[in-house]
N, C-alpha and C positions, 0 to 999 in steps of 0.2 A: 584517409582516416582523419578524424578530428584531432585537434590538439587538446581537447578536453578529456582528461583522464581521471578526474576525481568526481565523486558523487556523494551527496548528502541525502541519506534516507531518513525521512521523518518517522520516528518510531516511538515517541514519548507520550502519545495521547493515552487517555484513560479507557477509551473504548466503551463508554457508558451505553451506547445504543446497542451494543452486542452482548450486554450482560444477559445471562450469567456466563457466557462463553469466555469472557475476559476476567472472570474471578480468579483464575489461576494462571493466566497468560496475558502478556501484552498483546494488543490486537494484531500487530503484524506477525506474531508467532502462532496465531490460531491456525490449525491445520486447514489447508485447502488442497483437496485431492492428494492426501498422504504426506504433505510436507508443509512447513510454515508458509503462509501466504506471501511473506516478504521475499521468499526465494524467487518468486516470479519477477519481482521488481529488480532484484539483484542480477538475475540472468539477462533481463531486458537491457539493463545498463551495460553489462559485460559485452553484449552483442555489438555495441558500438565503440568498444575499446576502453571502457572504464575498468581500471585495474586497482583502484583504491577507494574505499568507502569509509565515510563517517556515518554513524548512527547515533541519534540522541535517545536516551532511555530515561525512564522515570518509574513507571508502574511495574512492579516486580522485576527489577533490573537483573536479579540473579538468573532469571530464565534466559536472558540473552547470553550470559556466560555459559550456561548449560548447553544451549543449542550450538554455540560457536566457540568452544573452549579454547581453540587455538587462534581465535580472532582471524579466521580465514573463511572464504567462501570460494570454492573452485579455484584456489590459487590466488585470489585477490585479498589484499589486506583489509581488515575491518578495524577501525578505531571507534571505541564507544565513548560517548560523552554523557555522563550521568547528570541529570538536572534534579537537584533536591527539591526545588520548586519549579513547576512547569513554567517555562519561559515564553511559550507561544513561538510562532515560526520566526519572527524577527529576532527575538531574544535568543532562540536556538541557533540561528545563523551567526549572530554576533559571538555566541559562546564558543564556536569552533573557529574563531578568527586565526588562531595559531595553526590550525590544520589547513585552512584555505591558503594562507601565505599570499603569494602574488599570482595564484593560479585561478583561472576561471573554473566554474563549478556547475555541475548538473544537479538539480534538486528534484526529488521524487517522493511523493507521499507513499508511505509504506503499506497502505491498505487499499490500493486500487489495482485493478486488473485491466490492462489496455494493450493494444497492438499499435499504439502511436508510433509514427516513423521518427525515431529518435535521431537517426542520421541526418534527416532533413532539418530537424529542429536545431541540432548543433551547427550544421552548416549555415543555416539562416542567421544564427546568432553571431557566428564568427565573421560572416560577410558584412555585418552591419556595424553601426557606431553605437549600438545600444549597450547600456550597462546591464540591462536585464531583458530577456525575451521570454514571454509566457506562451505556453502551448494552450490554444483555445479551440473550442468547437463552436460551430455556428448555431447550435441548438442544444438544449439541455434544461434541467429542472431549475437552474439558477443563472440565467443569462443577465449578469449585472456588470459586464465589462464592455465598455464603449470603444470601438475601433474606428480610426480614420486614417486612410492611406498607409496602412501597415503599422501604424503606431497606436498604442493604447492611450486614450486621452482622458478616460475617467473610469473609476471603479466604484460600484455601489452608489453612484451619483454623488460622490463625496465632493466633487468640484462643481457640481451643479450644471454640468455640461450635457449629460445624457444618462438616463437610467440604465442603459446597457443593451447589448445585442448578442453577446457571446458568453459561453460557459468556460470558466477557468478549469483546467484539468488537474491542477496540483503538480504539474511538471513544468520546470522552467530552468533557464540558464542565467547565471549571474557572473559579472566580473567583480573582482575584489573591491572596486571603488564603491560599491553599494554599502560596504561596511561603515563608511563615513557617515551614512544617513541613519544608522541604527544606534541608539544610545546603549552604552555598556551597562551590564548588570541590571537590566530591567526586563520585566515581563511585558513584551510588546509584540504586536502583530507586525508582519512584514508589509502590510498594506500602506501605512504612512510613507514608508520608503518608496514604494511603487508610485504613490501619488506625486511625490517630489520628482521622481524620474519622469513621470508623465508631463509635469509642468516644464521640464527641461527638454522634452522631445526625445528622451533616451530610453523609453519603455516600449519594446517591440512586441508585435503580435505575430505569432506563428499559428495560422489557422489550418486545422486539419478537417477536411470535408468527409473523410471516409473511415477514419479509425473508430474502433469500438472502445468504450470506456465504461468501467463499472466501479462504483464506489461500494466497497464491501462493508459498509457501516451498519447494515441492518440484517435481521434474520432472513428476511425475504431475499435480499440481494446476495446473501451468503449461499442460499439454496440455488439461486439463479446462476451463480458463478460455477457451481459444481456441474450444472447442466451444460453450461458453455464449454467446459473442459472435458466433458464426457467422451466426445469423439476422439480426443487425443490421448486419453488415459485409460488405464485398466481399472474398472470399477471395484473389483475385489482384489486387493493387493496380494501378490503371490506369497508373501510372508505372513498373511493372515492365517489363523488356525480356525478353520470352519468345519464343524461337524458335518458329515455326509448327509445327515437327515435334515439339516437346516434348509429353509425355503427363503431364498433371498432374491428379490427382484433386481436383477443386474442392470436394468435400464433406468431405475429410479434411485438405487441405493449406492452408497460408497462405503467400503470397508477398508480401514487403514492397515498398515503393516503391524504385525504382532498383535492384532486384535484377536480376541477369542470368542467364537460364536458357538454356543452350546447346542446340544441335541434338541431337535424339534422347534428351534427358533424360527419365527416368521417375521421378515422385515419387508416393509414397503416404504418408499420415499424417505429413507432414513440414512443419516450420515453417522458412521462409527469412527471415532478418532483412533489414531495409532495407540496400541497397548490397552484399549478399552476392552471390557468383558461384558457379554450378554449371557445371562444365565439360561439354563435349559427351559424350553417351552414358553419363553417370553414371546410376546407379539407386539411389535412396534410399528407405528405408522406416523410419518411426518415428524420424526424425532431426531435429536442430535445427542449422541451418547459420548460424553467426555471421559468418563471413568468406568462406570458400571451401570447395568440396568437389569431389572427383574420384574416380571409381570406383564400386564397389558397396558400400553400407554399410547396416546395419540397426541401429536403436536407438542411434545414436552422436550425440554432440555434436561438431560439426565447426567 
């Protein structure tokens, strides 16, 4: 088992691409198959021995307290770091310097769904002399990371070496030495620190050839993620209150816990959030119901 026991979950983004789903929730708390999407990241980290989490917050921070009132997730401690002004990833890492201390850290975007082999990532980082090791894919929509002999030598062609060959996953390991490369109390990306490490030969590449990876930043990707999880999950939660006369396509719909589905309702390719209500005789197709819905709708967020 790895010696890395802390993780930083990035949760402070505004989630503008997922609006209006993020009007009332931070993006990592948006329900994904009956529970906050960040739970999948938390469990993934716990599977490799992570027992302490830091999460940065900004947008509607009180919702984090509501969802995790005891600052715990399945027995693991959670420490929240509120950012009054968004600090970006580099500033967010510097902001939790007191939490990091002298420990290595796993960093994980809070809005992705992946089966990346975290054990192999952690082992590769610990066996190296790298200050940071980034998990990469050899293909993807934004292949702007250049790799040579297991090291990252350029990102976004910022060093003028190469425009890139690999996709960054948003998952990586760091040692506390990286904090020396990040200015304090500034809104700053982590990329400048990565580029400095690349110059020093201290930025490692962990390339995964087979893992799946999904950025849940758009409405289309949100629907796709539900389809991916369908085989492992129950479409209609047993705690949902569904009228016997409702017609719900269980192969395309998801109905969350404590949702209320009225008489004569017809649902196709629709996601119903926990505690939401659909009034009697409504017909919905391609919709996401956050709170309540009534009438006939197609392709709407309600």
